[in-house]
C-alpha positions as CSV (number, residue, x, y, z in Angstrom):
1,M,83.7,92.2,119.1
2,G,81.7,90.6,121.8
3,Q,79.2,87.5,121.3
4,N,76.5,90.1,122.3
5,H,76.9,92.3,119.2
6,L,74.7,92.7,116.5
7,V,76.5,93.1,113.2
8,T,74.6,95.3,110.6
9,T,75.1,93.5,107.0
10,A,76.1,97.0,106.1
11,E,78.9,96.8,108.6
12,L,79.6,93.2,108.0
13,I,80.7,94.2,104.0
14,Y,82.8,97.4,104.9
15,Q,85.0,95.0,107.6
16,I,85.1,92.3,105.0
17,G,86.6,94.8,102.3
18,Q,88.6,95.9,105.0
19,L,90.0,92.5,105.9
20,E,90.7,92.0,102.1
21,G,92.4,94.9,102.3
22,K,94.7,94.1,105.0
23,I,95.3,90.3,103.6
24,I,96.2,91.7,100.2
25,H,98.6,94.3,101.5
26,Q,100.1,91.3,103.5
27,R,100.5,88.9,100.8
28,L,102.0,91.8,98.4
29,S,104.2,93.4,101.0
30,G,107.2,92.1,99.7
31,L,106.4,93.9,96.5
32,G,106.4,97.2,98.0
33,I,102.8,98.4,96.4
34,R,99.9,99.6,98.3
35,M,96.0,98.2,97.5
36,D,95.5,100.9,94.9
37,H,98.8,100.1,93.0
38,A,97.7,96.4,92.9
39,R,94.3,97.1,91.7
40,L,95.8,99.2,89.1
41,L,98.4,96.4,87.9
42,H,95.4,94.1,88.2
43,Y,93.5,96.6,85.5
44,V,96.6,97.2,83.1
45,S,97.3,93.3,83.5
46,Q,93.7,93.0,82.2
47,K,93.4,96.0,79.8
48,S,96.9,96.3,78.4
49,G,97.3,99.9,76.9
50,T,94.3,101.8,78.4
51,N,94.3,105.4,78.7
52,Q,94.6,107.0,82.0
53,V,91.2,108.6,82.2
54,S,89.7,105.0,82.2
55,L,91.6,104.0,84.8
56,A,91.1,107.0,86.8
57,K,87.3,105.9,86.6
58,Y,87.8,102.4,87.3
59,L,90.1,103.3,90.5
60,N,87.9,106.1,91.4
61,V,90.4,108.9,91.9
62,Q,90.9,112.0,90.5
63,P,93.6,112.1,87.5
64,A,96.0,114.2,89.8
65,T,96.2,111.3,92.3
66,L,96.2,108.6,89.5
67,T,99.2,110.7,88.0
68,N,101.0,110.2,91.3
69,M,100.5,106.6,91.7
70,I,101.9,106.0,87.7
71,K,104.6,107.8,88.6
72,K,105.8,105.5,91.7
73,L,105.0,102.5,89.8
74,E,107.3,104.1,87.0
75,K,110.0,104.7,89.4
76,Q,109.4,100.9,90.3
77,D,109.8,99.8,86.7
78,L,106.6,98.5,86.8
79,V,104.8,100.5,84.2
80,I,105.3,102.7,81.4
81,R,103.1,105.3,79.6
82,R,103.3,105.8,75.9
83,V,101.3,108.7,73.7
84,D,98.4,107.5,72.1
85,P,99.3,107.4,68.4
86,N,95.5,108.6,67.7
87,D,95.8,111.3,70.1
88,S,98.7,112.8,71.2
89,H,96.9,114.5,74.3
90,Q,96.1,110.8,75.5
91,K,98.6,108.4,77.6
92,R,98.0,104.6,77.5
93,L,99.9,102.9,80.1
94,F,101.8,99.5,79.8
95,L,103.5,97.0,82.1
96,L,106.9,96.1,82.3
97,P,108.4,92.6,82.6
98,K,108.6,93.5,85.8
99,G,105.0,95.1,86.3
100,E,103.8,91.8,84.6
101,D,105.6,89.6,87.3
102,A,104.3,92.0,89.8
103,A,100.8,91.8,88.0
104,Q,101.0,88.3,88.0
105,Q,101.5,87.9,91.9
106,V,98.6,90.6,92.3
107,N,96.1,88.4,90.3
108,E,97.1,85.3,92.3
109,V,95.8,86.9,95.6
110,F,93.0,88.6,94.2
111,H,92.3,84.6,92.7
112,E,93.2,83.2,96.0
113,L,90.4,85.8,97.9
114,N,87.6,85.0,95.3
115,E,88.1,81.2,95.9
116,I,87.8,82.0,99.6
117,V,84.5,84.1,98.8
118,M,83.3,80.9,96.8
119,L,83.8,78.6,99.6
120,A,81.5,81.0,101.6
121,N,78.9,79.3,99.5
122,L,77.0,82.9,99.0
123,D,73.8,81.8,97.5
124,N,73.0,85.4,97.1
125,N,75.6,86.8,94.7
126,G,73.3,87.4,92.5
127,Q,71.8,89.4,95.5
128,L,74.8,91.2,96.5
129,Q,75.8,92.5,92.9
130,E,72.1,93.8,92.9
131,L,73.0,95.4,96.4
132,F,75.9,97.2,95.1
133,E,74.4,98.5,91.8
134,M,71.9,100.4,93.7
135,L,74.2,101.7,96.4
136,L,76.2,102.7,93.2
137,V,72.9,104.3,91.5
138,N,72.4,105.8,95.0
139,Y,75.8,107.0,95.2
140,H,75.8,108.9,92.1
141,E,72.4,110.4,92.8
142,N,73.7,112.0,96.0
143,N,77.1,113.1,93.9
């Protein structure tokens, strides 16, 4: 980007998200997982035993896409699915020991990025959250 290029707020937010994704990919490349897998491991580390419906909603993916993600992580011995004892149609997702180690690394990278964001001294963090919520409402209204 040249010095005379005027960057819109929307473009800047997009670029920040893209750069964060690249940083996460760079830091986690040794694990052999993608950004969406990192988010999945992070979520399951915070909500062990979550069901696939909640996880698909959080990741904003279709159930079939989530199933493929989980199968890949199962092959890597990172996660395991277990039938919900209260509903045999539901499966719950848990981290295996190797997955707990991977999730810890993911969480450390996420924490590191959050520290960088906090150093930016964004006084408008509440406004960014408000913007996110406004965009989310707009997205749902037009979907």
